[in-house]
BALUM-188025 format. One record per residue (C-alpha): y, z negated, x; residue in one letter. Coordinates in steps of 0.5 Angstrom, whole numbers. Layout:
Y  Z  X  A
...
***
This chain:
81  -147  473  M
80  -153  477  G
86  -152  481  R
90  -151  474  L
87  -158  471  M
89  -162  477  R
96  -159  477  A
96  -161  469  V
94  -168  470  L
98  -169  476  T
105  -167  472  A
103  -171  466  R
100  -176  470  G
106  -178  474  A
110  -178  467  A
105  -182  464  V
105  -187  470  A
113  -187  470  A
113  -189  463  W
108  -194  463  L
112  -197  469  A
119  -197  464  V
115  -200  459  A
113  -206  463  A
120  -208  466  G
125  -213  462  S
131  -209  464  L
133  -207  457  H
131  -214  454  A
135  -218  459  D
141  -214  458  A
140  -215  450  L
139  -223  451  A
147  -225  450  P
147  -221  443  A
146  -224  436  D
138  -226  435  A
138  -221  429  G
141  -215  433  F
137  -216  439  R
130  -217  435  S
132  -210  431  A
134  -206  437  V
128  -209  441  S
123  -207  436  A
126  -200  435  G
125  -199  443  L
118  -201  443  W
117  -196  437  V
121  -191  442  V
117  -193  448  F
110  -192  444  A
112  -186  441  A
114  -183  447  T
108  -185  451  L
104  -181  445  A
108  -175  446  V
107  -175  454  L
99  -174  452  L
100  -169  447  L
101  -161  448  P
106  -156  445  G
113  -155  445  P
115  -160  440  L
112  -166  445  A
116  -162  451  L
122  -163  447  T
121  -170  445  A
120  -172  452  A
126  -168  455  R
130  -172  450  V
128  -179  450  V
126  -180  458  A
133  -178  460  P
136  -182  454  A
132  -188  457  N
135  -187  464  L
142  -187  461  A
140  -193  457  A
137  -197  464  S
144  -195  468  V
148  -198  462  W
143  -204  462  A
143  -205  469  L
151  -205  469  A
151  -211  464  V
145  -215  465  V
147  -222  467  D
141  -224  470  D
142  -220  477  R
134  -220  478  A
136  -214  483  W
128  -213  485  L
125  -212  478  G
131  -209  475  H
132  -204  480  G
125  -202  480  A
125  -201  472  A
131  -197  474  L
127  -193  479  A
122  -192  474  A
126  -189  469  A
129  -184  474  A
122  -182  476  V
120  -181  468  A
126  -177  467  A
125  -173  473  G
118  -172  472  A
119  -169  465  V
125  -165  467  L
120  -162  473  H
118  -155  471  P
111  -157  473  A
111  -162  467  F
114  -156  462  G
109  -151  465  D
103  -156  464  A
105  -158  457  V
106  -151  454  T
100  -149  457  D
96  -155  454  A
97  -151  447  S
94  -145  449  S
88  -142  445  Y
82  -140  449  G
83  -135  454  A
90  -135  454  E
95  -138  459  R
102  -140  457  R
108  -140  462  F
115  -143  460  L
121  -139  461  L
127  -142  464  R
133  -143  459  A
139  -138  459  P
144  -140  465  G
150  -140  460  P
146  -145  455  V
144  -149  461  L
150  -150  464  V
155  -151  458  T
150  -153  452  L
144  -157  454  V
148  -163  455  A
152  -163  449  P
146  -162  445  M
142  -167  448  W
148  -172  447  L
149  -170  440  L
141  -171  439  T
141  -178  442  C
148  -181  439  A
146  -178  432  G
139  -181  432  A
141  -188  435  A
148  -189  432  A
146  -191  425  G
140  -195  426  P
145  -199  431  L
150  -200  427  L
145  -203  421  L
142  -207  426  A
149  -210  427  D
150  -211  420  R
155  -206  419  R
152  -203  413  W
158  -198  411  L
159  -196  418  A
151  -195  419  G
150  -192  412  A
155  -187  414  A
153  -186  421  A
146  -185  418  L
148  -179  413  M
152  -176  418  V
148  -177  425  G
141  -175  423  L
143  -168  420  P
147  -167  427  V
141  -170  431  S
136  -165  427  A
141  -159  428  L
142  -161  436  A
135  -162  437  G
133  -156  434  R
137  -152  438  A
134  -155  444  L
127  -154  441  H
128  -147  441  R
128  -147  449  L
121  -150  449  A
119  -144  445  R
120  -138  450  R
114  -136  454  W
110  -131  458  L
103  -131  455  V
97  -128  459  F
92  -126  454  V
85  -122  455  P
89  -116  453  A
94  -116  457  G
101  -120  457  L
105  -122  451  V
113  -124  452  V
115  -129  447  H
122  -130  447  D
126  -130  440  H
133  -130  444  L
132  -123  447  T
126  -120  443  L
126  -119  435  A
119  -121  435  Q
113  -122  441  P
111  -116  445  V
104  -115  447  L
104  -110  454  L
96  -108  455  T
94  -108  462  R
94  -101  462  S
101  -101  460  E
103  -105  466  I
104  -102  473  A
105  -108  477  S
108  -115  477  V
113  -118  482  G
119  -121  484  P
125  -117  481  A
129  -113  486  P
137  -115  487  A
139  -108  484  D
134  -108  478  A
138  -103  473  A
137  -96  470  G
131  -97  465  G
130  -104  466  A
130  -109  460  A
133  -115  462  D
130  -121  458  L
132  -126  463  T
138  -128  459  A
142  -130  465  A
137  -135  467  A
138  -138  474  L
133  -137  479  G
128  -132  481  L
126  -127  476  A
120  -123  476  L
120  -115  474  E
114  -113  470  V
114  -105  471  R
111  -101  466  L
106  -95  467  A
111  -91  462  G
117  -91  458  P
116  -96  452  A
120  -98  446  E
122  -106  445  L
125  -109  439  P
131  -112  443  L
136  -117  441  V
143  -115  443  S
148  -121  440  G
147  -121  432  R
144  -114  432  S
137  -111  434  R
136  -105  437  E
131  -100  440  K
131  -98  447  E
127  -92  448  P
127  -91  455  A
125  -98  458  V
121  -97  464  I
121  -105  467  A
122  -112  464  L
126  -117  468  L
123  -124  466  V
125  -131  469  S
119  -136  468  P
120  -143  470  S
114  -142  476  L
114  -135  478  P
109  -136  483  A
104  -139  478  R
105  -133  474  V
104  -128  480  L
97  -132  481  A
95  -131  474  A
97  -124  474  A
93  -123  480  A
87  -127  477  D
87  -122  471  R
87  -116  475  G
94  -114  474  I
97  -111  481  P
102  -115  484  I
108  -112  488  S
112  -114  493  A
120  -114  493  S
123  -108  494  R
129  -110  496  D
132  -108  503  G
***
């Protein structure tokens, strides 16, 4: 438990420290200096609200906090790159440090250790939650566009209104906020996919591959270990084509799972193993061993 707490504090502490460094910099203020006073004041006030809200989010547990942090911190990095490109005052040392802090903050919240720490911080009692990796096709083709729609939809209206473009700003609010909400919801669904160790065994909580969460009791689990490259025949692939190492949860006997296939749901009566892709598989194996679940070596070769 002490090692887990140190990992949590390290991951979240790094993100908080980097974010405080971002807030302490003057890069954004200097980039806005040539703008109209009213626009500059409105945008500066909005930025401070975002900075304060994000700092609070970094200290909170749960998937909503994870989604918000992973939307805002990369957006701040993009804004910092823009600010460095347009700023007139070439205070390279201070502005470079601000950009570096923004990059560290974005890297910290996108790191699997941060996602794992924030996800597990919302666990109940003896639970231990592990975040599952995003599906490969979604990660490659949809995450960036959804992030862009979330940020642009939320920012366009307020920026236009701050610039006194009332009609365009009102229209952007009416269109942009619903688009931002829908895109943000799509991103948030990726933060609600977990493996959860509970006193009774292991719960697979993944709405993309299962119609409902599935509890596998300790007596039903034969072993957990790295998935073999030739895993097939009776193994249910719940990785959703996620990139990286998959784990195989081998069962003591056949089990039925409420699998989701496209838009349909079907029962698979001959499942003898599950393939899952946690973001930190080594920690999952360590948690399984701590709870008395047998660990298997890879069966490749």
